[in-house]
N, CA, C and O of each residue as an XYZ file, in Angstrom:
288
protein
N      96.250    144.220     42.077
C      95.217    144.465     41.233
C      94.712    143.164     40.469
O      95.469    142.305     40.017
N      93.392    143.144     40.394
C      92.769    141.765     39.731
C      93.093    141.738     38.338
O      93.229    142.719     37.607
N      93.214    140.428     38.006
C      93.321    140.267     36.542
C      92.113    140.573     35.793
O      92.214    141.196     34.736
N      91.112    140.243     36.180
C      89.688    140.401     35.396
C      88.911    141.417     36.191
O      88.937    141.465     37.421
N      88.233    142.212     35.433
C      87.455    143.154     35.884
C      86.100    142.719     36.469
O      85.450    141.985     35.724
N      85.599    142.997     37.540
C      84.361    142.513     37.984
C      83.120    142.722     37.105
O      82.954    143.863     36.674
N      82.185    141.734     36.767
C      81.219    141.929     35.840
C      79.966    141.974     36.710
O      79.884    141.498     37.842
N      78.818    142.724     35.913
C      77.466    142.815     36.463
C      77.001    141.365     36.682
O      77.544    140.409     36.129
N      75.872    141.257     37.599
C      75.098    140.190     37.546
C      75.150    139.369     39.006
O      76.191    139.333     39.663
N      74.109    138.816     39.374
C      74.046    138.016     40.664
C      74.696    136.625     40.428
O      74.921    136.123     39.326
N      74.961    136.083     41.648
C      75.649    134.706     41.764
C      74.965    133.798     40.981
O      75.597    133.095     40.193
N      73.455    133.686     41.109
C      72.854    132.849     40.457
C      72.913    132.979     38.907
O      72.952    131.999     38.163
N      72.918    134.259     38.488
C      73.095    134.459     36.868
C      74.512    133.946     36.468
O      74.668    133.339     35.409
N      75.482    134.180     37.276
C      76.684    133.619     36.819
C      76.888    131.948     36.944
O      77.628    131.315     36.192
N      76.204    131.435     37.884
C      76.262    130.027     38.310
C      75.599    129.265     37.038
O      76.126    128.245     36.595
N      74.433    129.802     36.481
C      73.709    129.178     35.597
C      73.971    129.849     34.039
O      73.278    129.534     33.072
N      74.954    130.704     33.985
C      75.142    131.233     32.860
C      76.103    130.147     31.901
O      77.014    129.418     32.292
N      75.657    130.286     30.764
C      76.409    129.097     29.832
C      77.925    129.345     29.683
O      78.700    128.394     29.573
N      78.349    130.643     29.680
C      79.971    130.878     29.422
C      80.533    131.118     30.652
O      81.725    130.828     30.759
N      79.898    131.634     31.725
C      80.644    131.977     32.854
C      80.667    131.093     33.981
O      81.693    130.961     34.647
N      79.452    130.387     34.280
C      79.474    129.675     35.359
C      80.163    128.142     35.482
O      80.844    127.566     34.633
N      79.814    127.735     36.643
C      80.236    126.213     36.712
C      79.187    125.173     36.909
O      79.405    124.006     37.234
N      78.079    125.693     36.691
C      76.818    125.016     37.025
C      76.501    123.663     35.960
O      77.419    123.333     35.209
N      75.551    123.104     35.922
C      75.331    121.896     34.967
C      75.203    122.387     33.596
O      75.511    121.639     32.668
N      74.720    123.735     33.348
C      74.427    124.127     31.924
C      75.515    125.016     31.501
O      75.291    125.993     30.787
N      76.635    124.722     31.902
C      77.850    125.644     31.553
C      78.622    124.876     30.566
O      78.336    123.731     30.217
N      79.683    125.615     30.106
C      80.836    124.749     29.466
C      81.506    123.642     30.234
O      81.782    122.581     29.673
N      81.799    123.880     31.609
C      82.331    122.943     32.423
C      81.307    121.917     32.721
O      81.676    120.744     32.779
N      79.948    122.247     32.936
C      78.963    121.272     33.230
C      78.974    120.150     32.243
O      79.020    118.947     32.502
N      78.916    120.811     30.903
C      78.796    120.034     29.729
C      80.039    119.000     29.717
O      79.860    117.796     29.529
N      81.143    119.494     29.904
C      82.328    118.609     30.077
C      82.285    117.445     30.897
O      82.686    116.335     30.546
N      81.642    117.816     32.316
C      81.680    116.861     33.112
C      80.411    115.818     33.155
O      80.447    114.674     33.607
N      79.352    116.446     32.612
C      78.208    115.513     32.675
C      77.493    115.397     31.241
O      76.428    114.809     31.053
N      78.123    115.941     30.432
C      77.239    116.090     29.004
C      77.120    114.737     28.181
O      77.370    113.605     28.594
N      76.693    115.107     26.959
C      76.278    113.890     25.982
C      77.583    113.305     25.522
O      77.688    112.088     25.371
N      78.712    114.232     25.264
C      79.931    113.705     24.715
C      80.546    112.725     25.657
O      81.225    111.814     25.186
N      80.370    112.830     26.954
C      81.060    112.123     28.022
C      80.255    110.814     28.191
O      80.800    109.847     28.723
N      78.941    110.747     27.743
C      78.202    109.557     27.757
C      77.835    108.852     26.537
O      76.951    107.998     26.473
N      78.581    109.266     25.545
C      78.295    108.755     24.170
C      78.184    107.291     24.037
O      77.193    106.720     23.582
N      79.288    106.698     24.472
C      79.214    105.116     24.465
C      78.112    104.349     25.095
O      77.586    103.335     24.634
N      77.772    105.067     26.408
C      76.616    104.357     27.103
C      75.277    104.736     26.336
O      74.377    103.898     26.287
N      75.123    105.979     25.738
C      73.998    106.158     24.925
C      73.930    105.244     23.778
O      72.890    104.615     23.583
N      74.879    105.122     23.050
C      74.953    104.383     21.922
C      74.522    102.886     22.079
O      73.866    102.268     21.240
N      74.991    102.377     23.289
C      74.689    101.040     23.751
C      73.378    101.019     23.942
O      72.718    100.246     23.246
N      72.839    101.700     24.736
C      71.426    101.852     25.034
C      70.461    101.889     23.883
O      69.394    101.281     23.975
N      70.757    102.528     22.867
C      69.907    102.958     21.700
C      70.031    101.630     20.941
O      68.978    101.135     20.538
N      71.139    101.016     20.704
C      71.238     99.745     19.993
C      70.498     98.641     20.651
O      70.076     97.745     19.921
N      70.306     98.584     21.787
C      69.601     97.517     22.411
C      68.078     98.006     22.628
O      67.232     97.207     23.029
N      67.799     99.207     22.377
C      66.437     99.605     22.438
C      65.563     98.907     21.446
O      65.798     98.991     20.241
N      64.485     98.169     21.962
C      63.514     97.490     21.118
C      62.284     97.892     20.627
O      61.552     97.136     19.987
N      61.955     99.298     20.950
C      60.846     99.775     20.581
C      61.033    100.338     19.218
O      61.943     99.914     18.507
N      60.131    101.374     18.769
C      60.288    102.038     17.419
C      61.439    102.873     17.532
O      62.028    103.114     18.586
N      61.787    103.385     16.187
C      62.943    104.022     15.822
C      62.835    105.592     16.719
O      61.869    106.351     16.645
N      63.897    105.790     17.432
C      63.920    107.229     18.064
C      64.356    108.419     16.993
O      65.113    108.366     16.024
N      63.612    109.471     17.526
C      63.643    110.591     16.574
C      64.157    111.861     17.427
O      64.033    111.965     18.647
N      64.665    112.666     16.701
C      65.126    113.959     17.604
C      65.997    113.671     18.837
O      67.023    112.991     18.817
N      65.482    114.252     19.872
C      66.433    114.143     21.083
C      65.717    112.973     21.983
O      66.061    112.930     23.164
N      64.872    112.141     21.579
C      64.110    110.951     22.272
C      65.270    110.250     22.876
O      65.240    109.997     24.080
N      66.314    109.904     22.131
C      67.509    109.128     22.808
C      67.925    109.654     24.169
O      68.176    108.873     25.086
N      67.999    110.967     24.307
C      68.388    111.520     25.661
C      67.667    111.128     26.776
O      68.212    111.219     27.877
N      66.373    110.647     26.670
C      65.423    110.078     27.672
C      65.851    108.731     28.099
O      65.400    108.283     29.153
N      66.663    108.052     27.400
C      67.230    106.795     27.639
C      68.214    106.790     28.794
O      68.288    105.965     29.706
N      68.968    107.886     28.578
C      70.178    108.083     29.425
C      69.684    108.700     30.874
O      68.759    109.498     31.027
N      70.564    108.110     31.944
C      70.157    108.621     33.282
C      71.136    109.629     33.693
O      71.362    109.598     34.902
N      71.685    110.381     33.130
C      72.528    111.415     33.263
C      71.802    112.445     34.044
O      70.785    112.832     33.468
N      72.026    112.975     35.145
C      71.476    113.985     35.758
C      71.486    115.341     35.191
O      70.468    116.031     35.143
N      72.750    115.762     34.717
C      73.108    117.221     34.049
C      73.074    116.991     32.682
O      74.076    116.428     32.242
N      72.108    117.298     31.802
C      72.106    117.262     30.395
C      71.848    118.767     30.016
O      71.043    119.522     30.561
N      72.694    119.046     28.974
C      72.579    120.523     28.603
C      71.424    120.631     27.619
O      71.346    119.804     26.711
N      70.610    121.506     27.731
C      69.428    121.653     26.673
C      69.854    122.644     25.722
O      69.990    123.806     26.103
N      70.068    122.338     24.592
C      70.473    123.217     23.416
C      69.490    124.210     22.650
O      69.781    125.081     21.830
N      68.177    123.814     23.172
C      67.053    124.723     22.728
C      66.847    126.001     23.126
O      65.889    126.637     22.687
């Protein structure tokens, strides 16, 4: 007997779901590729940035991480 009951939804929904999947926009994706993992790199890049002051989420554009979670 399975420990979890099957839930509705397609594989794509599960993969892209924030709480269920393993994709880039999930809990696991944030842990593997998210901002907290790259915090030191981001801070170093922002400190060395010579342009005008960054506002809002502009500092994310400096980072070259492929998988970034969009919290909007």
